[in-house]
N, C-alpha and C positions, 0 to 999 in steps of 0.2 A: 504494500500500500504506500502511496505517496505521502510523505510527511510534509504536507503543505498546509499552511493556514491561510484561509481565504477571508479577506476583510470586508467584502461586500461591494460597495461602489468604487473601491480603489482607495487604499490607505492614503496615498498622497493627494489624490484628487479631492478627497473629502476635506482635507485640511486646507486646501487652497480656496475654500469658499469663505467669503467674508466681505461685508460692506459696511461703510460708515453711515450712521444715521444722519439725516439732515438736521441742522440746528433749528430749534424752535424758538421763536421770538414772541413773547407775550408781554402785555402791559405797556407802560410808557415811562419816559423819564430816564434819568441817569442810571438808576438801578437796573432797569430793563436793558438799557444799552450795554451796561457792563456785563450783564448776564448773557446777552447775545454774543458779545465778543468772546467771553469765556467758553460758550458752547461751540462757537466756530473754531476756536483754538483746539478744543478737545476733539472736534470732528476731524480736523486736519491731522492731529496726532494719531487718531484711530485709522485714518486713511493711510498714513505712512506705515503704521504697523501692519496693516493688511497687505500693503505692497511688499514689505520686507518678508512677511510670511510667505507670500506667493513666490518671491525670489528664492527664499530659502528652500521651499519645496521643490522648485524647479532645479536648483543646483543639486539637491539630494537625489533627484531622479536621474541626473546624468553622472552621478558619482563624485561630484566635487564637494566632498564633505566639509572641507575646511571653510570654503566660502559659504556653504549652507549654514554652518554654525554661526558665522559672523552675522549673517542676515537674520537668522532666527533669534539670536541674542539681542540684536537691535530691536526686533519686533517685541521681544519680551520687555525690554526697557521702555518702549513706547506704550505698550498696552499689557501690563503684567496681569491683568484680570481676564485675559482671553484664554479659555481652556484649549482652544485649537493651537495656539502658539506653544503651550506646554506639551500638548500631545505630539506636535511636530518635533519638538526638542527631544522628547522621550524616544521617538522613533529613530531620530538621528543618533542618539547615544547608544541605542541598541545596536545600530549598524557599526558604530565605532568600537563597541565592546565595553563601554563604561556603564556597568550595571548600577552602580551607586547613583550616578546622575540620572540614568533612565528611570529608575524607581522613584527618585525624588520628583522628577517632572510629571510622571504619571500620577503620583499622589497629589500634587498641586492641581493638576487638571481635574481630578476627582473632587478635590475640596471645593473648587470653583463651580463644578457642574456635576454634582453627585448622581444625578439622574440622566445625564446625557448618554443615550445608548451607544453612540459612536465611541465615546471615551471608555465606556464600560467594555465594549467589544475589544478595543485596542489593549486595554489593561488585562483583560482575560486571556488574550492571545499571548501577551508578554509573560504572564504567570505560568501558562502551560509550557512555554518554552523553557522555563526555569524548573520544570518538574513539579510545580505546585498545582497538581491536577484539580483537586477539590475546590480550591480557591478560584482557579481559572474558570472552571465550569460554572461556579456560582455567578461570577460576573458576566459570563457569556449568556447564561440563562436570563439574568436580569435584563441584559440588552435585548434579547430576543422577545421577551415578554412586554417590553415597553411599546405601547400602542403607537408612539410617534416614530418608531424605528422603521425606516423604509425597506430594509432588507433583513428581516428576522431569520430567514432561511440561512443566511450567511453565518450568523452567530450560532445557530444550531449545528451547522456543518463544522464550524470551528470546535464546538464542544465535542462533537463526535470524533474529530481528529485527535483532540486532546486526550480523550478517554482511550482511543485506540493506541496511541503512543504509550499509554500507561498499561497496555495489555489488558484493558478492561473491555473486551470485545463485545459481549452482550449489551453492556450499557451504551457503548458507542452506537450500536445498531439502532437503539431507541431514538437517539438524537438525529441520526441521518434520516430515519423515518419521518420525524417531525419536519425536517427541512423539505423533504420530497412531498409531504402532504400539503405544505403551504405553496410550494412552487415545483410542480412536477417536471418542468422543463429546465430545472437548474442542474446543468451537466455535472458540476463538481460533486454535488450531493448524490446524484444518481450513480456516478462511477464509484464513489466511496461506499455507498450502501450495497451496490452490486458485489464489490470485492469482499465486503464483510459477510454477505449471504453465502458466497462461495466458501469463505473461510470457516463459516459455521456449518458447512455441509448442507446448505439450503439452495442447491443450484436451480431448482424450479422457480423459487422466488426471484433469484437473480435474472433468470431467463425472461420471466414475465415483466420484470422491471425494465429491462432493455427494450423489449417489444413495445411497451407502453410509451417509453421515452421516444423511440424512433418514430412513433405515430404522430408526435407533436413537436419534437425537437430536431435540431440539426445533428446529423451523424458526425461523430468524431472518432479518431483512432482509439481513444481510450474506451469509449462506449462500446465500439465494435469488438474490442479485445475482451471486455467483460462478457459480452454475448458469446464470443467464441469459447472462453474458458468455462462458462456455464454449460454450453452445449457439450463440451468435452466431458465434463463431470457427469452429465446426464447420459453420456454415450449416444448422443443424437448426432449421427454422422451427417445427416442432411444439413442440419443447422450449422454444424461445425464447418462444413465445406462452404456454406453460403457466407458465413461471416469472414472466413479466410479469403474468399474471392473478393468480397467488398473491400477488405483491408488492402489487398494487393492492387486492386483497380483504383480505389479512391484515395488511398494514402500509401502509394508505392514506396516512398522513401522514408517512411516512418519506422521508428524502432519497433512499434507494435507489429507492423507488417513483416519486418525481418524476423521477429520472434516467432510468429506463426509459420513463416517459411522454414525457419530452422527446425521447428517442431515437426513439420511435415516431412522433413528429410531424414528424420531419425528412424 
C-alpha cells in the first residue's frame, strides 16, 4: 500500500487563499477619520501579509525553502493572528526537518483556529507521520466531521492511511469506507480501500468496488491494478486478462503495466 497522505484540495493551494477586508468608515469627525486611517493601515498590512504568504507558498512549491521561510516569517510578522500563515510555516518546517518549530507552529495555528478543519487535517497528518496514531486520527476525524469542511473524504482517507501504517488494518478499512461512501469517485480512497479488501482476503468486495468506480470515474493504472489483483485472488481468468489488457493498452509505460506483464511471464 502507498504510504501517502492526501490533504484534500492541495496542502499548499489551500494556504494560498486569503484576502484583506475592506476598511469600514462610520461616523464623522476627527475620531472617525483617525479610525478610518487606522483601518486602512491595518488593511494594507493584512494585504502585505497575504502577498508574503502567497510568495512563501509559491517558493515552497518549487523547493526554494530558504526564500519561502523568509517570506512566511515576514507574513507572520505582519499578521501573527493568521492561522494559515502558521500552518504554512509548520509545513515548511516539516519539509526542513525541524520538528520542534513545526509542532510549535501547528499548535499556534490550532490556538488561533481550534475548529478550522483544514488546520485540524494538517495537524492530524503531521501527528500520524510522527507515529502518534490515536492523536492523529482524533484530529482527522474532527476535521472530517466539521460541516464546513469541503473535503471530508480526504480527512477520512488520511485517517485510514494513518491506521494502516500502524498495522491496524480492520480499523483502516472503516475509514476508507467512510470516504468512499461520501465520494464514490474519489480515486485515492477507492484504491486504498481496494488494497485493504485484498489484504483482508475480501477480493469480491475489492472487485465490486473497482467495477462501481469504473462506472462513474476515470480509469487509472492504480485502479486497474487493484481490479487485476482482485481478479487474480478470485481466480477469475477472464477479468484478470481484461484488466491486464486495459493496463497494457491505456497505460503502457506505467509501473503497474510492467508489473502485470512481468507476472504474466512467470
